[in-house]
N, C-alpha and C positions, 0 to 999 in steps of 0.2 A: 532296366537303362541305370535302376538305381546300388543293385546289387552286383553289376557289373563294373559304376564306379569305384564302390568299395576293396571291391578286387583288383580295380587298376591299379589305386592310388597304393597296394599292401607289396606290389610288384614291386612296382617303384620303390616304397621304400625295404626291398628287402634286400635291392637292387644300391642301392645306397651304403647300405650298411654294409655289403658284398666285397663292392668295393670301397669301399673304404681301408675292410680288415684285409684286403689285398695288398693295395696302397700304402697300407703301414706294416709286410709280410716282405714285403719287396725292395724298401729304402733303408732294411735294417742290413747290417753288417756289424761287425764280434771285432773283437779285441781282440784278439794272441798271438801265440810266438809259432809260426809255420813251420818249416822243415824240409828242407833241401839238397838233394844231394849232386853233384857235380857230372855232367856226361858232354863228350865231347868240350871242354872248355867250355860250357853253360851251366845257369842254375837251367834243373830239372823241380819239380814240387817232389817230394818221395811218395810209393807208393804203398812204403808201410813206416810204421812208430819208430822213434828212434831207438826203443824201449826190448822191439825186434832183429829191425836189421844187425847185419854180423856185420859191418864192413872189413875190406881188405886190404892189407896194409898197403898204403900208397891213394889212400881215396881220399878225398873230401868233403866233408860233413857241411851244411851253413846254418845257423837261423833268423829269421828274421823275426821281427817285433811289428804289425802291422794293422789297419783296420781294415778287412775282408770280408765282402761275401763266403765268399765259398771259393774254391784250388782254382777256379777261371780265371777274378782276378789277384791271385794276392799274391803279394809285390816280394819279389825276389835280392841280394840279398844284392848291397850295392858292389862287394870285396869281390874282383873276380875270381874264380878258384884254381888255383895256381898251389900244388903238395909240393914244387918244390922251390918256391921261393918264399912259403913256409914252414917246412921244417928243414929247412936248409945245412943248420946246424943240430940236428938230432939225427943222429948215427941208427945208423937198422944195428938191431938188441935181437940174439937168440930167442926165440919162447913171443915171440910183442914182435907189434906189429904200430905203424903210425900216423894214424889220422889229426888234417888238417883241419883244424873246425875252425869257423866265422862267425863272427857272432852278430848280428848287426842287428844294432834299436832299434830305431830306425828315426823318422823323424819327429821334428817336434808340436805339425799336426798331428800324430799321431798318437804321440803319447797322455798318459792318463790329469788333467788336471797337473797342475803344482810338483809338477813333476820334467824332467832337461835329461835326456836319454844321452845316456852312454856312448862316447864317440864309436864308428863300425871296431872291429877288431878280426883276428886274428892268432889260435897260437897250435901248436904241430901237443896232440896227445904220443906217449908212446905206452899202450897199457895192452894186455892181456895178447894171447894170439883168439882165444875166441871171445873178446871183446865188446862191445854194446856201444854203439855209435848214443849213446845213454850214461856209458860209461865215460866213453872217452871226453865227454861235453862235460862229465862232474871232474872231471878228473884237471877241467882246465880254467871253464868258470863256475867254481863257487861262490858264495852258495847258490844252491838253484831252490829254487823253492812248490813244490806240485801242490793241489788239491786231493780231496779225499777220494776222488775218479782217479786217480794217481794220472789226471793232465797235470803237463807242463804250464803251470802262472808267472814262474821267472825264475834272471837271468841270469848270473854275482847282483843277484837283490833287487835286479830291475823287472817291472815294476817295483814300487814299495806295497802293492796291497795291489785288492781283484782280479781277477780268471777273465778270459771267456769271456766278460761283459759285452752287450748289446747294444750297441750305439745304435741308433737311427742319422739314419744319407743329414751332412748337412751339416749336421750337431754343432755346436764346438761341443771340447774335449773334456769331460768335467771327471771328477772325481771318485773313483768308484766305490761298491759298497764294503768294507774288509772282511779280508775271506780270513776268516776265522776257524776255518777248519785245519787242524793239528796239522805239521808237513811231515809228510814222512820222511824216510835215511836221501842223499843222493840220487840215489844210482834207484831207480824207480821199477814194479817192482813185474809180469812179465804182458801181465791184460793191461798194463799201458801206452797210449796212443798217449806219449810226449809230441805237445811241439804243434801235433797235426788234431786239431779240436773238432776242423770242419772232418770227419771221417765216423767223431762215431752217428751212432743211429739217429739221433734228437738237435745230434752239437750244441755249444755250447752258451746259456745261460735260453735254453728255450724249454717247453713243455710239456710241449703237444710232438709226438713224431711223425712225417712226415705223412702224406699225408693225411693221418687224419682231421676229425674236426675240430674246425676251432670256432675261440666261444664267440665270433661273432659271428660265424654262422647258427647258431642257436637262437640264436639275439636273434634275426635274419629270419625265422624257422619262428617264432618265439609273435612275434612285428605283423605277420601275417595270418595266423592265426584269428593273432585282433581281435585287426582288421577288415577282417573279410565274419570272425562273429558278429563283428559294429553294422555293415556291411546289412545281413541279413532283420535282426536285428527290425532294424532303424525300418525295411521294407515290409517289415510286417507289419511294423506297428503304422507305417503310412499308409497299408492295408486296410487294419484294421477302422 
């Protein structure tokens, strides 16, 4: 009975460890720029990064800064996509295309501590016929900042630091650690997942891949082993 009691205690301890770890993972979000495309007069989360997507003339693209866990709860740009309104004063030109770019820096609730988000704005980018959405963004919203993995960190200098950092659910906005990685040129390399941090294998700010064992799991297993061993030793001592 003593051995069973200790094993049951070990199982309870493991459940507490794993439950705490799972709750923490579910409660976390990420502060990052998401990338959007206009579809039928509304916004749709882009399935390609801006460095890969090559929009046609007359396209509207959008960028929104906010805290979200994944694409399912990501906040859309608050400005309605309207190519005619944004590019009304930019005439077409041979060998070029026009892309309306909407930049929404989000709300004060999603801003890093001490920073004030600029008002939403829309600009018409006239770029080369083969240009990407990233090229269009660079044409109208410099300065841009990227980290060493070519992830978009800032548009028009906002925010001033940080890049895709994890933010616990319900926690007040806090100042992120300064981003000390060198900034690439305004036009990213072809491997960039510009703005779409959640499409990366491990997501921004994470260290464990999807489905991989977490530190909490190893700690829980260690707790089970220690408690079970203690139970066996205690039982043998009593019998002796």
